[in-house]
C-alpha distance (Angstrom), angle and dihedral (degrees) to the residues before:
residue distance angle dihedral
M1 . . .
L2 3.81 . .
N3 3.80 118.5 .
Y4 3.79 109.0 -140.9
A5 3.78 141.7 179.4
T6 3.78 130.2 -156.4
I7 3.79 133.2 -137.3
G8 3.80 114.4 -158.5
S9 3.78 135.6 36.2
S10 3.81 106.3 -136.2
W11 3.80 127.9 117.1
I12 3.82 91.9 -90.1
T13 3.82 89.9 61.4
E14 3.80 90.1 55.5
Q15 3.79 90.5 47.7
M16 3.79 89.1 53.5
M17 3.82 91.7 49.0
N18 3.80 91.1 51.8
A19 3.80 91.9 47.7
A20 3.81 92.0 47.8
R21 3.78 90.0 53.2
L22 3.81 91.0 50.8
T23 3.82 92.1 54.1
Q24 3.84 91.1 55.3
R25 3.80 87.2 -145.6
Y26 3.80 100.8 97.3
H27 3.79 133.8 63.0
L28 3.81 118.6 -158.5
T29 3.78 104.0 -129.7
A30 3.80 102.1 165.7
V31 3.79 144.3 4.6
Y32 3.80 119.8 -150.6
S33 3.79 127.3 -167.4
R34 3.78 132.8 156.6
Y35 3.80 84.7 -124.6
L36 3.80 112.1 63.2
D37 3.82 95.0 -154.7
S38 3.82 90.6 55.9
A39 3.79 91.4 49.3
K40 3.79 91.4 48.3
Q41 3.81 94.4 50.1
L42 3.81 92.9 49.3
A43 3.79 93.5 44.8
Q44 3.79 93.5 50.5
K45 3.80 93.3 45.0
H46 3.81 93.5 50.9
D47 3.83 99.8 34.4
A48 3.79 98.0 -114.3
D49 3.79 117.9 175.2
Y50 3.80 91.1 -121.8
F51 3.81 145.2 -18.7
T52 3.79 132.1 -138.1
N53 3.80 145.7 172.4
E54 3.80 91.6 -151.0
L55 3.81 110.2 91.6
N56 3.80 93.6 -158.6
N57 3.79 89.4 63.3
I58 3.80 90.9 70.1
L59 3.80 96.7 32.3
Y60 3.80 92.3 58.7
D61 3.79 100.0 34.4
P62 3.83 102.7 116.0
K63 3.81 91.9 -153.7
I64 3.82 93.4 61.9
E65 3.80 114.3 89.6
V66 3.81 102.7 167.3
I67 3.81 132.0 37.5
Y68 3.80 121.0 -161.4
I69 3.82 113.1 -153.8
A70 3.81 119.2 -156.6
S71 3.79 100.8 150.9
P72 3.84 123.6 127.1
N73 3.83 111.6 -56.2
S74 3.79 94.7 -106.9
F75 3.82 91.3 58.8
H76 3.81 97.2 52.0
F77 3.79 99.2 86.8
Q78 3.79 99.5 47.6
Q79 3.80 93.8 43.2
A80 3.80 91.0 47.8
I81 3.80 91.3 49.9
Q82 3.81 90.1 51.9
A83 3.81 91.7 48.4
V84 3.80 93.4 48.5
K85 3.81 91.2 48.5
A86 3.80 86.0 54.4
K87 3.85 87.4 54.3
K88 3.80 96.1 -111.6
H89 3.78 125.0 142.2
V90 3.80 109.3 -122.3
I91 3.80 134.5 -147.0
I92 3.80 108.9 -166.1
E93 3.78 125.8 -166.2
K94 3.78 116.3 -123.2
P95 2.92 129.1 -57.1
M96 3.79 86.1 44.7
V97 3.81 94.3 -168.5
T98 3.80 134.6 -7.0
S99 3.81 102.1 -127.5
S100 3.79 140.4 31.6
A101 3.82 89.0 -121.1
Q102 3.81 89.1 60.3
W103 3.81 90.1 46.4
H104 3.81 92.8 54.7
E105 3.79 93.7 45.5
L106 3.80 92.7 49.1
Y107 3.81 96.9 47.0
S108 3.81 93.2 42.4
L109 3.79 89.7 54.9
A110 3.82 92.2 45.0
D111 3.82 90.3 52.4
E112 3.79 90.5 49.2
V113 3.80 93.1 49.2
G114 3.81 95.2 39.4
V115 3.80 102.6 -120.4
Y116 3.80 134.6 122.6
V117 3.79 127.6 -110.9
F118 3.82 117.7 -158.5
E119 3.79 130.8 -174.9
A120 3.80 110.4 -143.1
A121 3.81 96.8 -126.9
M122 3.79 93.4 153.2
H123 3.81 97.3 -179.4
Y124 3.81 92.7 53.7
H125 3.82 91.8 52.9
S126 3.82 94.6 43.8
R127 3.79 124.6 114.0
N128 3.81 87.7 -124.0
Y129 3.80 91.4 62.4
S130 3.80 91.0 44.1
R131 3.82 85.5 60.9
L132 3.80 97.2 39.9
K133 3.80 99.4 49.6
P134 3.83 98.0 59.1
L135 3.81 90.5 44.6
I136 3.80 91.2 55.9
K137 3.80 92.9 43.6
H138 3.81 91.0 48.6
K139 3.80 92.0 48.6
M140 3.80 91.8 52.1
K141 3.80 91.1 49.8
E142 3.81 93.4 42.2
L143 3.79 92.7 53.1
D144 3.79 92.5 40.1
S145 3.77 84.0 -132.3
S146 3.75 133.8 139.0
L147 3.78 118.0 -135.9
Y148 3.79 110.1 -72.9
G149 3.76 94.1 -163.7
A150 3.78 148.8 -65.4
N151 3.78 138.9 -138.0
F152 3.77 118.7 -160.1
N153 3.78 121.7 -168.1
M154 3.80 127.2 -158.7
G155 3.78 110.2 166.2
Q156 3.81 106.0 153.2
Y157 3.79 117.5 161.8
S158 3.78 110.0 -135.5
S159 3.79 120.0 -128.4
R160 3.81 85.2 -143.6
Y161 3.81 95.6 57.5
E162 3.82 96.1 91.8
T163 3.80 89.7 48.9
Y164 3.81 88.4 49.6
L165 3.81 92.0 53.6
E166 3.79 92.2 47.5
S167 3.82 91.2 46.9
K168 3.80 91.8 52.7
E169 3.80 91.5 48.9
K170 3.80 94.1 49.2
G171 3.79 97.7 37.4
W172 3.79 95.7 -114.1
Q173 3.80 125.5 141.7
V174 3.79 107.9 -82.2
P175 3.84 121.8 -126.8
N176 3.81 115.5 -81.3
V177 3.80 93.6 -111.0
F178 3.83 89.2 62.2
N179 3.79 96.6 36.6
A180 3.82 120.8 102.1
D181 3.82 90.5 -156.7
F182 3.81 87.7 65.5
H183 3.83 93.7 40.9
G184 3.79 91.4 -109.2
G185 3.79 129.0 158.7
S186 3.79 138.8 98.6
L187 3.81 96.8 -72.0
M188 3.79 95.7 51.9
D189 3.80 94.9 40.5
L190 3.81 99.8 41.8
G191 3.80 108.3 12.2
V192 3.79 95.8 80.2
Y193 3.83 91.4 69.7
P194 3.83 99.9 60.4
L195 3.81 92.9 32.5
Y196 3.81 91.9 57.8
I197 3.80 90.6 54.0
A198 3.81 96.9 41.1
L199 3.81 95.2 47.7
D200 3.80 94.1 42.8
L201 3.81 93.4 50.2
F202 3.79 101.5 35.9
G203 3.80 106.9 19.0
L204 3.77 130.5 -130.6
P205 3.83 114.3 -24.1
E206 3.79 124.6 -126.1
S207 3.80 91.1 -121.0
V208 3.80 139.9 -3.8
Y209 3.79 135.0 -150.1
Y210 3.79 133.9 -176.7
H211 3.78 121.5 -163.0
A212 3.80 101.7 -165.0
I213 3.78 132.9 -179.7
D214 3.78 104.8 -145.2
D215 3.78 132.6 -173.7
G216 3.78 96.0 -121.7
R217 3.81 90.0 -95.9
Q218 3.82 97.8 82.3
V219 3.80 93.3 -96.2
D220 3.80 116.5 125.6
L221 3.80 111.8 -137.5
F222 3.81 91.8 -175.2
G223 3.77 139.6 -21.6
T224 3.80 149.4 147.7
V225 3.80 126.1 -99.1
I226 3.80 121.3 -154.1
L227 3.81 119.9 -161.3
K228 3.83 107.5 -168.0
Y229 3.79 118.8 -152.6
A230 3.82 129.5 -179.3
Q231 3.82 95.4 -91.9
T232 3.78 104.6 8.7
Q233 3.79 146.2 14.4
V234 3.78 141.8 -130.8
S235 3.80 119.7 -139.0
I236 3.80 123.2 -160.7
F237 3.81 125.2 -167.1
L238 3.81 114.1 -156.2
S239 3.79 130.6 -176.6
K240 3.79 140.3 154.6
T241 3.82 91.5 -175.8
V242 3.82 102.5 60.0
H243 3.79 134.1 47.2
S244 3.79 112.5 -132.3
L245 3.80 127.5 -170.6
M246 3.81 93.8 -170.5
P247 3.82 113.3 122.6
S248 3.79 126.2 -134.8
E249 3.80 119.4 -107.9
I250 3.80 137.3 -158.2
Y251 3.81 117.0 -164.3
I252 3.81 120.0 -151.6
G253 3.79 118.1 168.6
Q254 3.80 108.2 -51.7
E255 3.79 94.0 -21.2
T256 3.79 133.5 85.6
F257 3.78 128.9 -155.5
I258 3.81 107.9 -147.2
I259 3.81 114.0 -157.5
N260 3.79 115.3 -168.7
D261 3.80 95.9 -161.8
I262 3.79 119.9 14.8
S263 3.82 91.7 -165.6
R264 3.83 93.7 55.4
L265 3.84 106.2 18.7
T266 3.80 90.0 -152.1
K267 3.82 95.8 145.2
V268 3.80 124.8 32.9
S269 3.79 127.5 165.2
L270 3.80 134.9 179.9
V271 3.82 120.2 -136.9
N272 3.80 129.6 -178.5
T273 3.81 130.9 -155.3
E274 3.82 90.7 -93.7
G275 3.80 90.6 60.1
K276 3.78 96.1 -108.8
K277 3.79 109.4 148.5
A278 3.80 133.3 -163.8
Q279 3.81 124.4 -172.4
I280 3.80 104.8 -137.4
I281 3.81 101.3 170.1
D282 3.80 127.4 27.9
Y283 3.79 108.3 152.6
L284 3.79 128.6 129.0
P285 3.83 111.8 -170.2
A286 3.78 121.4 -143.1
N287 3.80 86.7 -117.9
P288 3.84 123.5 10.9
M289 3.82 91.9 -143.6
F290 3.81 94.6 55.8
D291 3.82 97.1 91.5
E292 3.79 96.4 47.0
L293 3.80 92.3 49.9
L294 3.80 89.8 51.5
S295 3.80 89.8 50.7
F296 3.80 92.6 49.3
S297 3.80 93.4 47.5
D298 3.82 90.0 49.6
M299 3.79 89.7 53.7
I300 3.82 92.5 50.0
L301 3.80 100.7 39.4
E302 3.80 106.1 34.3
E303 3.78 125.4 84.6
K304 3.81 111.3 -88.2
T305 3.81 114.4 -103.1
I306 3.81 136.3 169.9
H307 3.80 87.9 -106.3
Q308 3.80 90.7 56.2
E309 3.80 92.4 47.4
I310 3.80 91.5 52.3
L311 3.81 92.4 45.7
Y312 3.80 92.9 50.4
E313 3.80 91.3 46.8
N314 3.81 89.6 52.2
W315 3.81 89.7 53.2
R316 3.79 90.7 48.4
Q317 3.78 96.0 49.0
L318 3.79 93.6 47.2
S319 3.80 91.1 50.6
L320 3.82 88.7 51.1
Q321 3.79 91.9 51.1
V322 3.80 90.5 50.8
V323 3.82 91.2 50.6
Q324 3.80 91.4 48.1
V325 3.81 93.4 50.4
L326 3.82 91.9 45.6
E327 3.81 88.2 54.0
L328 3.79 92.5 51.0
L329 3.79 92.0 46.6
R330 3.81 92.4 52.1
Q331 3.80 89.5 49.6
S332 3.80 90.3 49.1
A333 3.82 91.5 53.8
K334 3.83 92.3 40.3
L335 3.79 91.1 -119.8
L336 3.82 94.7 137.5
């Protein structure tokens, strides 16, 4: 059983708490929030041992082994550095950090201290993706075909968008998800999902470009990413201001993988040019964070093996590639 603490009080923190309980491998020791009332409500609802608005209370609690960080994006790096210095394993919500320099500093320190750092890319660690990836790789090899192309779609209307519009009109501080000071915007909030899949399946592109529509405050409301490869490209539509029902698609030879939700991968079908269709994935987990938390607990608790070392290094390198591409995309759209 791993004793853990949480940083942050949004819905994703509660989803993590519920998933951790389902795994039966984690015990909620403490809840931290800058706002004591928020910490208290979460702690009482999820039976934590205690709550606090003093970060040092969880950093220096010897019982706590893992800290889950789901604060605003701009806080991730510094809080993770503090947790690692306190010799805690950390699970950080995506995007884990906002630059490759931060990535290197964080992982170098974690290696020195001897703790793990995990990015909470739940779709990548899901059992659905563990089924989908080998099917795609096999199909590419079977057809002796390079990737013809892919279109990923992430149009998710934000519940904070109306508040954002009202805040702009009245001169108030806008919600974090639409605030450049907190590294908000569609790319940072949604882009990690399709980038994880594209980079894991097809590798690093030769060039990247992001055509973004921003609000004049360096926050992208929506836009299109282009990942250019030698013989093909991947396009990614991102938006926090519209709700899209369009699926994502991967084209290989005369067949198309249709993915209903690139951030969950709960339904995937394969269709050919004759219209023949096969449902290859149709599984909705009780909690989408369950699989990743199992994977992370395995890495921490199980005896260290060469297989584990290679697996962890694969996770690390993919997270670095995602950070690097996010950096280049922000530069392309002049969002830095």
